C-alpha positions in Angstrom: 29.3 63.5 -9.3 29.9 66.9 -8.0 27.9 70.1 -7.9 25.7 71.3 -10.9 26.7 74.7 -11.9 25.4 77.1 -14.5 27.5 79.3 -16.7 26.7 81.7 -19.4 29.1 82.2 -22.3 31.1 85.6 -22.1 33.4 87.4 -24.3 36.3 86.0 -22.2 35.2 82.4 -22.7 37.1 81.8 -25.9 39.4 79.3 -24.3 36.7 76.7 -24.2 36.5 76.7 -28.0 40.2 76.4 -28.4 42.7 73.6 -27.6 44.9 72.2 -24.8 48.6 71.2 -23.7 51.7 70.1 -25.2 51.7 66.8 -27.4 54.4 64.1 -27.7 55.6 63.1 -31.0 55.4 66.9 -32.1 54.7 67.4 -35.9 56.4 70.4 -37.3 54.1 73.0 -39.1 55.2 72.1 -42.6 54.5 68.4 -42.0 50.8 69.0 -41.4 49.5 68.4 -45.0 51.8 65.2 -45.2 50.6 63.8 -41.9 49.3 60.3 -42.8 46.6 59.5 -40.3 44.0 56.9 -40.9 40.5 58.0 -42.0 38.8 56.2 -38.9 40.4 56.1 -35.5 41.2 52.9 -33.7 38.5 52.9 -31.0 38.6 49.3 -30.0 39.1 50.6 -26.5 36.8 53.6 -26.7 35.1 55.9 -27.3 32.0 53.8 -28.1 29.1 53.9 -30.3 26.0 53.1 -28.3 25.2 50.2 -30.3 28.4 48.5 -29.5 28.7 49.3 -25.9 28.3 46.8 -23.1 27.8 48.3 -19.6 31.0 48.6 -17.7 29.5 50.1 -14.5 31.3 53.6 -14.9 29.2 56.5 -13.8 28.3 58.8 -16.6 26.0 61.9 -17.1 23.5 61.1 -19.8 23.4 64.0 -22.3 21.4 62.3 -24.9 23.9 62.2 -27.8 26.7 61.7 -25.4 27.2 59.9 -22.1 30.2 61.4 -20.5 32.1 59.9 -17.5 32.3 62.3 -14.4 35.5 61.5 -12.2 35.4 61.6 -8.5 35.8 65.2 -7.2 34.9 66.8 -10.5 31.8 69.1 -11.0 29.5 69.3 -14.0 28.7 72.9 -15.3 26.2 73.7 -17.7 26.8 76.6 -20.3 23.5 78.2 -21.4 22.9 80.2 -24.6 21.8 83.6 -23.5 20.0 84.2 -26.8 17.9 81.1 -27.0 17.9 79.9 -23.3 18.9 76.5 -24.5 22.0 74.5 -23.7 25.2 75.5 -25.4 27.6 72.9 -23.9 28.2 70.9 -20.8 31.6 70.9 -19.1 33.2 68.6 -16.6 35.5 70.5 -14.3 38.4 68.7 -12.8 41.5 69.7 -10.7 43.4 69.7 -14.1 41.0 71.9 -16.1 37.7 72.3 -17.7 36.7 69.4 -20.2 34.3 69.7 -22.9 33.3 66.6 -25.0 31.0 67.2 -28.2 29.8 64.9 -30.9 29.0 65.8 -34.4 27.4 64.2 -37.5 30.2 63.0 -39.8 30.8 60.9 -43.1 30.7 57.1 -42.9 34.2 57.1 -44.4 35.7 59.4 -41.4 38.1 62.0 -42.1 36.1 65.0 -40.5 38.6 65.4 -37.6 41.6 66.1 -40.1 39.4 68.9 -41.7 38.4 70.4 -38.3 41.7 70.2 -36.8 43.4 72.2 -39.6 40.9 74.9 -39.2 41.3 75.0 -35.4 45.1 75.3 -35.8 44.7 78.1 -38.2 42.3 79.9 -36.0 44.5 79.4 -32.8 47.5 80.9 -34.7 45.4 83.9 -36.0 44.4 84.5 -32.4 48.1 84.6 -31.4 48.3 81.3 -29.7 51.4 79.2 -29.6 50.3 76.1 -31.4 52.0 72.6 -31.7 50.5 69.5 -33.6 51.3 65.9 -32.2 50.2 62.3 -32.6 48.1 61.0 -29.7 46.1 57.9 -28.9 43.6 58.4 -31.8 45.9 60.4 -34.2 46.4 64.1 -34.5 46.2 66.2 -31.5 46.4 70.0 -31.2 48.2 71.7 -28.2 48.1 75.6 -27.6 49.1 78.2 -25.1 46.6 81.1 -25.0 47.8 83.5 -22.4 48.1 81.8 -19.1 45.9 78.9 -20.3 47.2 75.5 -21.7 44.8 73.9 -24.1 44.4 70.6 -26.0 42.1 69.1 -28.5 41.8 65.5 -29.4 39.4 64.0 -32.1 38.0 60.6 -32.8 36.5 59.7 -36.2 33.8 56.9 -36.5 31.3 56.1 -39.2 28.7 58.9 -39.1 30.1 60.7 -36.0 33.0 62.5 -34.8 33.9 63.1 -31.2 35.8 66.1 -30.1 37.3 66.6 -26.5 39.0 69.8 -25.3 40.6 70.6 -22.0 41.5 74.2 -20.8 43.6 74.7 -17.6 46.6 76.3 -16.1 50.0 75.4 -17.6 51.1 74.0 -14.3 48.6 71.2 -14.7 49.2 70.7 -18.5 51.0 67.3 -18.1 48.3 65.7 -16.0 45.4 67.3 -18.0 46.3 65.3 -21.0 45.6 62.0 -19.4 42.5 63.1 -17.8 41.2 64.4 -21.1 42.0 61.1 -22.9 40.4 59.1 -20.2 37.2 60.9 -20.4 37.1 60.8 -24.1 38.0 57.1 -24.0 35.1 56.2 -21.8 32.5 58.4 -23.5 29.6 56.7 -25.3 28.1 58.4 -28.4 24.4 58.0 -29.6 24.3 59.3 -33.1 20.7 58.4 -33.8 19.4 57.2 -37.3 18.2 60.5 -38.5 20.1 62.2 -41.6 22.0 65.2 -40.7 24.4 67.5 -42.6 28.0 66.8 -41.9 29.4 68.9 -39.0 25.9 69.3 -37.4 26.3 69.1 -33.6 24.4 66.2 -32.0 21.8 67.5 -29.7 22.5 67.7 -26.0 19.6 67.0 -23.5 20.0 67.5 -19.7 18.9 64.7 -17.2 15.8 65.8 -15.5 17.5 66.5 -12.2 19.9 68.8 -13.8 17.3 70.5 -15.8 15.1 71.0 -12.8 18.1 72.5 -10.9 18.9 75.0 -13.5 15.2 76.0 -13.9 15.2 76.6 -10.1 18.2 78.8 -10.3 16.7 80.8 -13.2 13.5 81.3 -11.1 15.6 82.6 -8.3 17.1 85.3 -10.6 
C-alpha cells in the first residue's frame, strides 16, 4: 500500500483543489449551459454505494465515508488541518500524480456535480488557468493547466451523495493520469450513512487505527 506520509496544507497547495489533464470530446465554453448530462451518472460499473457492493478482493484504504483503492507502488499521504489538528484530506500518490477522492452529501435526484463543476471552472479561469471541458465516463469532466501542473476533475452523482476525484501531476504524465484517476474513482466505495446532512457537506474522513497511530507518533517526534 505504500508509505504513510503526513502533509500540511501550504499556500502553494492550491493545485490539489483544482482540476486535471486534457479531456476527449471537448466542449466549447459557450456550450457549457447547453451541455445535456443526466442527473444521475451511470455507475453500474462503479463507483459503488456500500449497500450495493459485493466484495471484489481489491485492496482499499478504509476512510470511513470512502473506501479508496491504493494501486501497487503508490503511497498514501494524509493532509492535516493545522488549525484544528484534524484530517483535511487523504491523497493517493502515484507515478502519474496525486489523486484525491472526496464524497459529499447530495440531493436524491443528483445534479450536484453540474453545479460544482461550473463553479470550479469559473474559479480556475479566475486563477489564470487554461481550462477545457469534456465528456468522460460519467459525464462532464474538467481539465486545466496551472503553471507546470496538469489537473483533472471528475464527478459522479448518486442518490444522496456525490463523489469527486482530482489528479494533479506533471504535464508529461497527463495522458496516463486520466486512466489512473478514473480507475481509482471507479473502484471507490461510498458510505453515506443515514444521518440527514445539508447538501454539499463533506462526508467525514476517519483514519484506520494503524495510520492514526503512525501520524500520532510522527507528531510526538516533532
